[in-house]
C-alpha positions as CSV (number, residue, x, y, z in Angstrom):
1,M,0.0,0.0,0.0
2,N,2.9,2.4,0.8
3,E,4.4,1.9,-2.7
4,L,1.0,2.3,-4.4
5,L,0.5,5.6,-2.6
6,R,4.1,6.7,-3.4
7,G,3.5,5.9,-7.1
8,A,0.3,7.9,-7.1
9,L,1.9,10.9,-5.4
10,I,5.0,11.0,-7.6
11,S,3.2,10.4,-10.9
12,G,0.4,12.8,-9.9
13,S,2.7,15.6,-9.0
14,L,4.4,15.4,-12.4
15,I,1.2,15.1,-14.4
16,I,-0.6,18.0,-12.6
17,A,2.2,20.5,-13.5
18,I,0.7,22.7,-16.2
19,G,2.0,21.7,-19.6
20,A,1.0,21.4,-23.2
21,Q,-0.9,18.2,-22.7
22,N,-3.0,19.5,-19.9
23,A,-3.8,22.7,-21.6
24,F,-4.9,20.7,-24.7
25,V,-7.1,18.4,-22.6
26,L,-8.7,21.3,-20.8
27,K,-9.5,23.1,-24.1
28,Q,-11.0,19.9,-25.7
29,G,-13.1,19.5,-22.6
30,L,-14.5,23.1,-22.9
31,L,-15.2,22.4,-26.6
32,K,-16.9,19.1,-25.8
33,N,-14.6,17.7,-28.5
34,N,-14.4,13.9,-28.1
35,I,-13.2,14.4,-24.6
36,F,-13.5,10.6,-23.7
37,W,-11.1,9.7,-26.6
38,V,-8.8,12.6,-25.7
39,S,-8.6,11.6,-22.0
40,L,-8.3,7.9,-22.9
41,T,-5.5,8.5,-25.3
42,C,-3.6,10.5,-22.8
43,F,-3.9,7.8,-20.1
44,L,-3.0,5.0,-22.5
45,C,0.2,6.9,-23.4
46,D,1.0,7.3,-19.8
47,L,0.3,3.6,-19.2
48,F,2.8,2.6,-21.9
49,L,5.5,5.1,-21.0
50,I,5.3,4.6,-17.2
51,F,5.2,0.8,-17.8
52,I,8.5,0.8,-19.8
53,G,9.9,3.3,-17.4
54,V,9.2,1.3,-14.3
55,L,10.5,-1.8,-16.0
56,G,13.8,0.0,-16.9
57,V,13.3,-0.3,-20.7
58,G,13.2,3.5,-21.1
59,S,17.0,3.8,-20.4
60,I,17.7,3.0,-24.1
61,I,15.8,6.2,-25.2
62,S,17.0,8.5,-22.6
63,S,20.7,7.5,-23.2
64,S,20.6,8.2,-27.0
65,T,21.6,11.7,-27.9
66,I,20.2,11.3,-31.5
67,A,16.8,10.2,-30.1
68,T,16.5,13.0,-27.6
69,V,17.7,15.8,-30.0
70,T,15.3,14.5,-32.7
71,L,12.3,14.5,-30.3
72,A,13.2,17.9,-29.0
73,L,13.4,19.4,-32.5
74,A,10.2,17.8,-33.7
75,G,8.4,18.7,-30.4
76,G,9.7,22.3,-30.5
77,L,8.5,22.7,-34.2
78,F,5.0,21.2,-33.4
79,L,4.4,23.2,-30.2
80,G,5.6,26.4,-31.9
81,I,3.0,26.0,-34.8
82,Y,0.3,25.0,-32.2
83,G,1.1,28.2,-30.2
84,L,0.8,30.4,-33.3
85,K,-2.6,28.8,-34.1
86,S,-3.7,29.6,-30.5
87,F,-2.7,33.3,-31.0
88,R,-4.7,33.3,-34.2
89,S,-7.7,31.8,-32.5
90,A,-7.4,34.4,-29.8
91,L,-7.4,37.2,-32.4
92,L,-10.4,35.8,-34.3
93,M,-12.4,34.7,-31.2
94,S,-13.7,31.7,-33.3
95,N,-14.1,29.4,-30.3
96,A,-16.7,31.6,-28.6
97,I,-19.2,30.3,-31.1
98,D,-18.0,26.6,-31.0
99,I,-18.6,26.2,-27.3
100,N,-22.4,26.6,-27.8
101,N,-22.4,23.9,-30.5
102,D,-23.0,20.3,-29.4
103,T,-21.6,18.9,-32.6
104,E,-18.0,17.5,-32.8
105,I,-15.4,19.9,-34.1
106,F,-13.0,17.2,-35.3
107,P,-13.6,13.5,-36.3
108,I,-12.5,11.0,-33.7
109,Q,-9.5,9.9,-35.7
110,K,-8.2,13.4,-36.1
111,T,-8.7,14.2,-32.5
112,I,-6.8,11.0,-31.4
113,L,-3.9,11.8,-33.8
114,L,-3.7,15.4,-32.6
115,T,-3.7,14.1,-28.9
116,L,-0.9,11.6,-29.7
117,A,1.1,14.4,-31.3
118,I,0.7,16.8,-28.4
119,T,1.7,14.0,-26.0
120,L,4.4,12.1,-27.8
121,L,6.2,15.0,-29.5
122,N,7.0,16.6,-26.2
123,P,10.3,15.2,-24.7
124,H,9.2,16.4,-21.2
125,V,6.7,13.5,-21.1
126,Y,9.6,11.0,-21.4
127,L,11.6,12.8,-18.8
128,D,8.6,12.7,-16.4
129,T,7.4,9.1,-17.1
130,I,10.6,7.3,-18.1
131,V,13.4,9.0,-16.4
132,I,12.0,10.3,-13.1
133,V,9.2,7.7,-12.5
134,G,11.4,5.0,-13.8
135,G,14.4,6.2,-11.8
136,V,12.4,6.0,-8.5
137,A,11.0,2.6,-9.4
138,G,14.5,1.3,-10.1
139,T,15.3,1.3,-6.4
140,L,12.3,-1.1,-5.7
141,T,11.9,-4.8,-5.6
142,W,9.6,-6.5,-8.3
143,D,6.5,-6.6,-6.0
144,E,7.0,-3.1,-4.9
145,K,7.4,-2.0,-8.6
146,I,3.9,-3.5,-9.4
147,H,2.3,-1.6,-6.6
148,F,4.1,1.6,-7.6
149,L,3.0,1.1,-11.2
150,I,-0.6,0.7,-10.2
151,G,-0.5,3.8,-8.1
152,A,1.0,5.9,-10.8
153,L,-1.6,4.8,-13.3
154,I,-4.5,5.4,-11.0
155,A,-3.2,9.0,-10.6
156,S,-2.9,9.4,-14.4
157,F,-6.4,8.0,-15.0
158,I,-8.1,10.3,-12.4
159,W,-6.3,13.4,-13.5
160,F,-6.9,13.1,-17.3
161,F,-10.6,12.2,-17.0
162,G,-11.0,14.6,-14.1
163,I,-9.8,17.7,-16.1
164,G,-11.4,16.4,-19.3
165,Y,-15.0,16.2,-17.9
166,G,-14.5,18.6,-15.0
167,S,-13.7,21.4,-17.4
168,R,-17.4,21.5,-18.4
169,W,-18.1,23.3,-15.1
170,L,-16.3,26.2,-16.6
171,I,-18.4,26.3,-19.7
172,P,-20.7,29.3,-18.5
173,I,-17.5,31.4,-18.1
174,F,-16.3,30.5,-21.5
175,K,-19.4,31.5,-23.3
176,K,-17.9,35.0,-23.1
177,P,-15.5,35.8,-26.0
178,L,-13.1,37.5,-23.7
179,A,-12.6,34.4,-21.6
180,W,-11.7,32.5,-24.8
181,R,-9.3,35.2,-25.9
182,I,-7.6,35.0,-22.5
183,L,-7.4,31.2,-22.6
184,D,-6.2,31.0,-26.2
185,F,-3.5,33.7,-25.5
186,G,-2.4,31.9,-22.4
187,I,-2.1,28.6,-24.3
188,G,-0.3,30.3,-27.0
189,C,2.3,31.8,-24.6
190,L,2.7,28.4,-22.9
191,M,3.3,26.6,-26.2
192,I,5.8,29.1,-27.5
193,W,7.7,29.0,-24.2
194,L,7.8,25.2,-24.3
195,S,8.9,25.3,-27.9
196,Y,11.8,27.7,-27.1
197,Q,12.8,25.4,-24.2
198,L,12.8,22.4,-26.5
199,F,14.9,24.1,-29.2
200,Q,17.3,25.3,-26.5
201,F,17.6,21.8,-25.2
202,A,18.2,20.4,-28.6
203,F,21.0,22.8,-29.5
204,I,22.7,22.4,-26.1
205,S,22.6,18.6,-26.5
206,M,24.1,18.6,-30.0
């Protein structure tokens, strides 16, 4: 039980930190855009990454300079483009209309692919799940690792489905165009900042 709680606390503290993935999930929840599939995709990515991290397989990726630099450059480019799109959305206020529409904005397949891109093109997710969580689990026995893994996955499941569906409580606020402008501008700033960090990391690592 102690290792289960430890896994939940460590994983939860890393996941809850505001990042590109959480901002994306929050926005899709507000837009009612396939939020079940968005939350499920994020959780399944965590399940896979935490699993290989806890079992020690992730050391191969984290020790490869070519792999980490490539991921950083790809992630920086993707987040930069996404950030610019958020600035454009803030300027045009297009989302103020969408939130009052119960129809899906994207097909399920496109939503899942975009969620995978936001999640897997960000090297920070590998640092959190494989390096940090995996590093802590590396000091445990096999039985303790299983409990630690279960706790980490419980925290991930609760968080992603919680912010995905919980964001709907904020819908009355986001019926106002100004609220969407502020959210989109904030997301844009976050994405550009993360993009800069990734490019900086890539050039330093070369």
